[in-house]
C-alpha positions as CSV (number, residue, x, y, z in Angstrom):
1,M,19.4,95.7,104.4
2,G,21.1,92.4,103.8
3,T,23.6,90.6,101.6
4,A,23.5,91.5,97.9
5,R,23.1,88.6,95.5
6,I,24.6,90.4,92.5
7,P,28.1,91.9,92.1
8,A,28.8,95.6,91.8
9,I,27.7,96.8,88.3
10,T,30.0,99.5,86.9
11,G,29.0,99.6,83.2
12,A,25.9,100.9,81.5
13,I,23.1,98.4,81.3
14,S,20.2,98.5,78.8
15,G,16.7,97.3,79.5
16,T,15.5,96.0,82.8
17,V,17.5,94.2,85.5
18,T,16.4,92.3,88.6
19,T,18.4,92.7,91.8
20,E,18.2,90.5,94.8
21,A,19.0,91.1,98.5
22,Y,19.1,88.4,101.1
23,I,17.7,89.1,104.6
24,P,18.6,86.6,107.4
25,G,15.8,85.2,109.5
26,G,15.4,84.9,113.3
27,R,13.3,88.0,114.2
28,R,11.1,90.7,112.8
29,A,12.9,94.0,112.1
30,Y,12.4,97.2,110.2
31,R,14.7,97.7,107.1
32,F,15.5,100.9,105.3
33,L,15.2,100.1,101.6
34,G,16.5,102.2,98.8
35,H,16.5,101.1,95.1
36,P,19.0,101.4,92.4
37,F,16.6,102.2,89.6
38,S,15.6,105.2,87.6
39,T,12.0,103.9,87.5
40,V,9.4,104.3,90.2
41,L,8.7,101.3,92.5
42,N,5.7,100.3,94.6
43,M,4.7,97.8,97.2
44,G,4.0,95.3,94.4
45,S,7.8,94.9,94.2
46,L,7.9,93.5,97.8
47,I,4.5,91.8,98.4
48,D,5.5,88.8,96.2
49,N,8.3,88.1,98.8
50,I,7.0,89.4,102.2
51,Y,3.8,90.3,103.8
52,V,3.0,94.0,103.5
53,T,0.1,95.3,105.5
54,G,-2.1,98.4,105.4
55,A,-5.6,99.7,105.0
56,G,-5.5,100.3,101.2
57,A,-6.1,98.1,98.2
58,G,-3.8,95.1,97.6
59,F,-2.3,94.9,101.1
60,D,-2.3,91.8,103.3
61,A,-5.1,92.0,105.8
62,T,-4.8,91.8,109.6
63,G,-7.1,92.5,112.5
64,T,-6.0,96.1,112.7
65,N,-4.7,96.7,109.1
66,N,-1.8,98.7,110.6
67,P,0.7,99.7,107.9
68,S,4.1,98.0,107.7
69,A,5.6,100.1,104.9
70,Y,6.3,103.9,104.9
71,W,7.9,106.5,102.7
72,F,9.5,109.6,104.2
73,D,8.4,113.2,103.6
74,N,11.7,115.0,102.9
75,T,10.0,118.4,103.1
76,A,9.1,118.1,106.7
77,T,11.3,119.4,109.5
78,S,10.4,116.6,111.9
79,P,11.9,113.1,112.0
80,G,8.4,111.8,112.5
81,A,7.3,112.5,108.9
82,W,6.8,108.8,108.0
83,T,3.8,108.4,105.7
84,A,2.1,105.0,105.1
85,F,1.7,103.8,101.6
86,I,-2.0,104.0,100.7
87,S,-2.1,101.0,98.4
88,T,0.3,98.5,96.8
89,A,0.1,100.7,93.6
90,D,1.2,103.9,95.5
91,A,4.0,105.5,93.4
92,S,5.7,107.3,96.3
93,W,8.8,105.1,96.1
94,S,10.5,107.3,93.6
95,Q,14.1,107.4,92.3
96,Y,16.7,108.0,95.1
97,R,14.0,107.8,97.8
98,G,14.4,105.4,100.7
99,I,11.5,103.7,102.5
100,R,11.0,101.7,105.7
101,A,9.4,98.3,105.7
102,L,8.8,95.6,108.4
103,V,10.3,92.3,107.4
104,R,8.7,89.4,109.3
105,G,9.8,86.4,107.3
106,D,8.5,85.0,104.1
107,R,5.0,84.5,102.8
108,T,4.7,80.9,104.0
109,Q,4.6,82.1,107.7
110,T,1.0,83.3,108.2
111,G,1.7,83.2,112.0
112,T,3.8,86.4,111.7
113,L,0.5,88.3,110.8
114,T,-1.5,86.9,113.7
115,G,1.1,87.9,116.3
116,S,1.8,84.3,117.5
117,A,5.3,83.5,118.6
118,I,7.2,82.5,115.5
119,S,10.8,82.8,114.3
120,P,10.9,84.5,110.9
121,N,12.5,82.7,108.0
122,A,15.2,84.2,105.9
123,V,13.9,85.9,102.8
124,T,15.2,87.2,99.5
125,L,13.7,90.4,98.1
126,D,13.8,90.8,94.3
127,V,13.2,94.1,92.6
128,T,13.1,94.8,88.9
129,G,13.7,98.1,87.0
130,T,16.0,100.1,84.8
131,L,19.3,100.7,86.7
132,N,20.8,104.0,87.5
133,T,24.2,104.3,85.8
134,G,26.8,107.1,85.6
135,A,26.6,110.1,87.8
136,A,23.8,110.3,90.4
137,N,23.2,113.9,91.7
138,I,20.8,113.6,94.5
139,S,19.2,116.9,95.7
140,V,18.6,117.4,99.5
141,P,16.9,120.8,99.2
142,T,15.2,121.5,102.5
143,A,17.4,123.2,105.1
144,G,16.8,121.8,108.6
145,A,14.7,118.9,107.3
146,Y,15.6,115.2,107.4
147,H,16.1,113.6,104.0
148,L,16.0,109.8,103.6
149,V,18.2,108.9,100.7
150,G,18.5,105.6,99.0
151,N,21.8,104.0,97.7
152,P,21.6,105.0,94.0
153,Y,23.5,102.0,92.7
154,P,23.1,98.1,92.6
155,S,26.3,97.8,94.7
156,P,27.6,98.7,98.1
157,T,28.4,102.4,97.8
158,D,30.8,104.7,99.7
159,I,28.4,107.3,101.1
160,G,30.9,108.6,103.7
161,T,33.4,110.0,101.1
162,V,30.5,111.7,99.2
163,I,29.2,113.4,102.3
164,D,32.7,114.4,103.5
165,A,33.3,116.1,100.1
166,L,30.7,118.7,100.8
167,T,31.7,122.0,102.4
168,A,31.6,121.4,106.2
169,P,28.8,123.8,107.2
170,V,26.4,122.7,104.4
171,I,25.6,119.2,105.5
172,G,25.8,119.6,109.3
173,T,27.8,117.5,111.8
174,Q,26.4,114.0,111.3
175,Y,24.4,111.5,109.2
176,W,22.6,108.3,110.2
177,V,22.5,104.8,108.9
178,W,20.0,102.1,110.0
179,D,21.3,98.9,111.6
180,A,18.5,96.3,111.5
181,N,20.5,94.0,113.8
182,A,20.7,96.5,116.6
183,S,18.3,96.6,119.6
184,T,15.1,94.5,119.0
185,K,13.7,96.1,115.9
186,G,16.7,98.0,114.6
187,A,18.2,101.3,115.5
188,Y,19.7,104.5,114.0
189,I,23.5,104.5,114.1
190,T,25.1,108.0,114.2
191,K,28.1,108.7,111.9
192,T,30.0,112.0,112.3
193,V,30.8,114.0,109.2
194,G,34.5,113.8,108.5
195,S,34.8,110.2,109.7
196,G,35.8,109.0,106.2
197,A,34.6,106.2,104.1
198,Y,31.4,104.3,105.0
199,S,30.1,101.8,102.5
200,L,26.3,101.4,102.5
201,S,24.8,98.0,101.3
202,M,23.0,97.7,98.1
203,N,19.3,98.6,98.5
204,G,20.2,100.5,101.7
205,A,19.2,104.1,102.7
206,F,20.5,106.8,105.0
207,F,19.4,110.1,106.6
208,V,21.0,113.5,106.3
209,K,19.9,116.8,107.7
210,P,21.4,119.7,105.6
211,V,22.0,123.1,107.1
212,T,21.4,124.6,103.6
213,G,20.0,122.9,100.5
214,T,22.7,121.0,98.7
215,T,23.4,118.0,96.3
216,L,25.0,114.6,97.1
217,A,27.2,113.9,94.0
218,F,27.7,110.2,93.5
219,T,29.7,108.6,90.6
220,E,30.5,105.1,89.6
221,A,33.8,105.4,91.4
222,N,32.0,105.4,94.7
223,K,31.0,101.8,94.2
224,V,32.9,99.3,96.4
225,A,33.0,95.5,96.7
226,T,31.6,95.1,100.2
227,A,29.5,97.0,102.7
228,T,30.8,98.4,106.0
229,T,29.4,96.7,109.1
230,N,31.3,98.9,111.4
231,L,33.4,102.0,110.8
232,F,37.0,101.3,111.5
233,R,39.7,104.0,111.9
234,E,43.5,103.8,112.3
235,Q,43.2,106.3,115.1
236,S,40.3,108.0,116.9
237,P,39.4,111.6,115.9
238,K,41.2,114.1,118.2
239,G,39.0,115.3,121.0
240,M,36.2,112.9,120.2
241,L,34.7,110.2,122.5
242,E,32.2,107.7,121.2
243,L,30.2,105.6,123.6
244,Q,28.0,102.7,122.6
245,L,25.0,101.2,124.4
246,L,25.3,97.4,124.0
247,Y,22.3,95.0,124.1
248,N,23.0,91.3,123.9
249,N,26.7,92.3,123.2
250,Y,25.6,94.2,120.1
251,P,25.5,98.0,119.6
252,A,21.9,99.2,120.1
253,D,22.8,103.0,120.0
254,N,25.7,105.4,120.2
255,L,26.6,108.9,121.0
256,F,29.6,111.3,120.5
257,V,31.2,113.9,122.8
258,N,33.5,116.4,121.0
259,L,35.7,118.5,123.3
260,N,35.8,121.7,121.2
261,E,37.0,125.0,122.6
262,K,34.9,126.9,120.0
263,A,31.6,125.1,121.0
264,A,29.1,126.0,123.7
265,T,27.4,123.8,126.3
266,T,24.0,124.8,124.8
267,N,22.6,123.3,121.5
268,E,24.3,125.0,118.5
269,A,25.8,124.4,115.1
270,N,28.6,122.2,116.3
271,D,26.1,119.7,117.8
272,G,23.9,117.0,116.3
273,E,20.4,116.3,117.4
274,K,19.3,112.8,118.5
275,L,17.2,110.8,116.0
276,L,15.0,108.6,118.3
277,N,14.7,104.8,118.0
278,S,11.6,102.9,118.8
279,D,12.8,100.9,121.8
280,M,16.4,101.9,123.0
281,N,17.9,105.4,123.1
282,F,21.2,106.7,124.4
283,Y,22.1,110.4,124.2
284,T,23.5,113.5,125.9
285,L,21.6,116.5,127.1
286,S,22.8,120.0,126.3
287,A,22.7,122.8,128.9
288,D,19.4,123.9,127.4
289,N,18.0,120.3,127.7
290,K,18.2,119.3,124.0
291,M,18.7,115.6,123.2
292,L,22.0,115.2,121.2
293,S,23.8,112.3,119.6
294,L,26.8,114.6,118.9
295,D,27.6,116.9,121.8
296,A,30.3,119.5,121.2
297,R,31.4,121.5,124.2
298,P,34.5,123.2,125.5
299,L,36.9,121.4,127.8
300,D,35.9,122.3,131.4
301,K,37.3,120.2,134.1
302,E,34.3,121.1,136.3
303,D,31.8,120.2,133.7
304,I,29.0,117.5,134.1
305,I,27.5,116.1,130.9
306,K,24.0,114.6,131.5
307,L,23.2,111.3,129.7
308,G,19.8,110.0,128.8
309,L,19.0,106.3,128.5
310,T,15.5,105.0,127.7
311,T,14.4,101.4,126.9
312,N,11.4,99.2,126.9
313,V,13.4,96.1,127.6
314,N,14.4,95.4,131.2
315,T,17.6,93.5,131.1
316,A,21.4,93.7,131.3
317,Y,23.3,96.3,129.2
318,Q,26.8,97.6,128.8
319,I,28.2,101.1,128.0
320,K,31.4,100.7,126.0
321,V,34.0,103.2,124.7
322,A,34.0,102.6,120.9
323,N,36.4,105.4,120.0
324,Y,38.7,107.3,122.5
325,G,40.3,110.4,121.1
326,L,40.7,112.4,124.3
327,S,44.1,113.8,125.1
328,N,46.2,112.8,128.1
329,D,45.2,115.9,130.1
330,V,41.5,115.0,130.1
331,E,40.2,113.0,133.0
332,M,36.6,111.9,132.5
333,Y,34.4,109.5,134.6
334,L,31.1,107.8,134.0
335,K,28.9,108.2,137.1
336,D,26.1,105.9,137.7
337,K,23.9,107.7,140.3
338,Y,21.6,104.7,140.6
339,T,24.3,102.4,142.0
340,N,26.6,105.2,143.2
341,T,29.4,104.0,141.0
342,L,32.2,106.1,139.4
343,T,34.2,104.5,136.5
344,L,37.2,106.0,134.7
345,V,36.5,106.5,131.0
346,N,39.4,105.2,129.0
347,A,39.9,103.3,125.7
348,N,39.1,99.9,127.4
349,M,36.1,100.9,129.4
350,V,33.1,98.5,129.4
351,Y,30.5,99.3,132.1
352,N,28.0,96.6,133.0
353,F,24.6,97.6,134.4
354,A,20.9,96.5,134.4
355,V,17.6,98.2,133.8
356,G,14.7,97.0,135.8
357,T,11.2,97.8,136.9
358,N,12.4,100.7,139.1
359,A,11.9,103.9,137.1
360,A,15.2,105.3,138.5
361,S,17.1,102.5,136.7
362,Q,16.8,104.4,133.4
363,G,15.9,107.9,132.1
364,E,17.8,111.2,132.3
365,A,18.9,111.1,135.9
366,R,20.9,107.9,136.1
367,F,24.1,108.5,134.1
368,E,26.4,111.5,133.6
369,L,29.9,112.1,132.5
370,V,32.0,114.0,135.0
371,M,35.1,116.1,134.3
372,K,36.8,117.2,137.5
373,Q,40.1,118.0,139.0
374,I,41.8,114.6,139.6
375,A,42.3,115.4,143.3
376,A,38.5,115.6,143.8
377,L,38.0,112.0,142.7
378,P,38.7,108.8,144.5
379,V,42.0,107.1,143.6
380,V,41.4,104.6,140.9
381,G,42.2,101.1,142.0
382,S,42.0,101.8,145.7
383,F,38.8,99.7,145.9
384,S,39.4,96.2,144.5
385,V,37.0,93.3,144.2
386,K,37.4,89.7,143.0
387,L,34.7,87.0,142.6
388,S,35.5,83.2,142.6
389,P,34.5,80.9,141.3
390,N,32.9,82.7,138.4
391,P,30.7,81.1,137.0
392,A,29.4,79.9,140.4
393,T,27.0,77.1,141.3
394,D,26.4,77.0,145.1
395,M,28.7,79.6,146.7
396,V,30.7,82.6,145.5
397,K,33.6,84.1,147.4
398,V,33.7,87.9,147.3
399,A,37.2,89.1,148.1
400,F,37.6,92.9,148.4
401,S,40.1,95.5,149.7
402,N,39.3,99.1,150.8
403,E,42.0,101.8,150.9
404,E,41.2,102.0,154.7
405,K,38.6,100.6,157.1
406,A,35.1,101.3,155.9
407,S,31.5,99.9,156.4
408,T,31.0,97.8,153.3
409,T,27.8,96.4,151.9
410,I,27.5,93.6,149.2
411,T,24.4,93.6,147.0
412,I,23.6,91.1,144.3
413,T,21.0,92.1,141.7
414,D,19.6,90.1,138.8
415,A,19.5,91.2,135.1
416,A,16.2,93.0,135.7
417,G,17.7,95.1,138.5
418,K,15.9,93.2,141.4
419,T,18.0,92.7,144.6
420,V,18.4,89.0,145.4
421,R,21.1,89.0,148.1
422,T,22.4,91.7,150.5
423,V,25.3,91.1,152.9
424,D,26.7,93.5,155.5
425,A,30.5,92.8,155.4
426,G,31.2,95.0,158.4
427,N,33.7,97.9,159.1
428,V,36.8,96.3,157.6
429,Q,39.7,97.2,155.3
430,S,39.6,93.8,153.5
431,A,37.7,90.6,153.7
432,N,36.8,87.4,151.9
433,I,33.0,86.8,152.1
434,S,31.2,83.6,151.0
435,I,27.7,84.1,149.7
436,N,25.2,81.3,149.0
437,V,23.8,81.6,145.5
438,K,22.2,78.1,145.4
439,G,18.6,78.4,144.3
440,L,19.1,81.4,142.1
441,A,18.0,80.9,138.5
442,K,20.8,80.4,136.0
443,G,21.9,83.6,134.3
444,S,23.7,86.9,134.7
445,Y,23.9,88.8,138.0
446,F,25.7,91.9,139.2
447,V,27.6,92.0,142.5
448,T,28.0,95.6,143.8
449,L,30.2,96.6,146.8
450,N,29.6,100.0,148.4
451,N,31.9,101.4,151.1
452,G,30.2,104.7,151.6
453,K,32.6,106.6,149.4
454,E,32.6,104.6,146.2
455,S,31.1,101.5,144.6
456,K,32.4,98.8,142.4
457,T,30.3,96.3,140.3
458,E,31.4,93.0,138.9
459,K,29.3,90.6,136.7
460,L,28.6,87.1,138.1
461,Q,27.4,84.2,136.1
462,V,25.3,81.6,138.0
463,Q,25.0,78.1,136.4
């Protein structure tokens, strides 16, 4: 949610207390808000600090009166069970419940309501009530339903340890936290059960989807001094691969592949379903075409794992290996069928690509993970490319070397995926080609070489 303005409170507090949370400015974003109180809250707790819109009494009016704050129906089996608050006095924000609210700056910025281009100010939310103290046993009773749970304490709280303490089959394979800095409006970040400690910020909230009804048992000992921004491990979980989709060099979404001999390629209990974001989504597809954020399957060196990628922002992206726990006998490649590129997946892999107006540049047919016998794949490093200078102003030299003579084509595309230069380098084994980039707009471009058997892409900066 933001940075807490009060320290962790570990003792019993009598009467009412006001907590504050600071939210940086710069852009509108949805926040998941919990509250650390035993009393019910309502939108009156927020509307003194931020605009809260809706059709009911007390809300800030807009041309459409579309709601900007929602509570979540934990009894529904669909992740779309968001319910708008009906008035600022609506008492649906009860103890341990999380909500979703759009933060678009402070109440001095009327332009954020009219839709004009404006950079939101930073804002501090202050909420008052009687604090939760001692043990907090939070029921998540509905099997197969998503439950949005608020941080029960006025402090960053280690939710990962509490979740991991449950019997493995009870809570499922994963849980989700909300990162308001990801993507353009925020995004769900998947955490796998068994990953260890994860400290959620004060006034934060998270999703679980229990296999059977259970209880999350928090105690004062779960309070910590600081919240986790990223989950760090000393080593990656064995057999687990985590891929991140990066937007503006920041994680917008992530997925896990777990090579598990006891799992199946179809959607089953070892998998985790994909919780969809509003603007950017990255996931795998099971053999029965289910969208997954955790895909457990047996190791099969002839297997192909289909990936899905959807976005409403046409720009440059990266796919990055965030955690690499595959054993030495596993050979996996990321295949980009749009550019005909095959990239070895290892601990250091970062793959640059762009999504443009062409429908084929995203969707469920562009990317896949390929596990094949090593002999069936091209020799890694046989096709080398170097750009100089980079950044370039007028000319860029493209030096390349094929394993043997091959008809090679050089293509330069912009961040939106539009081709701006194409050069036929001829049937050669190696060459040094100069390409005129004068007149191109300053920014990021991608230089792709294709020799008929394999492709290689390098990022070019034009200034």
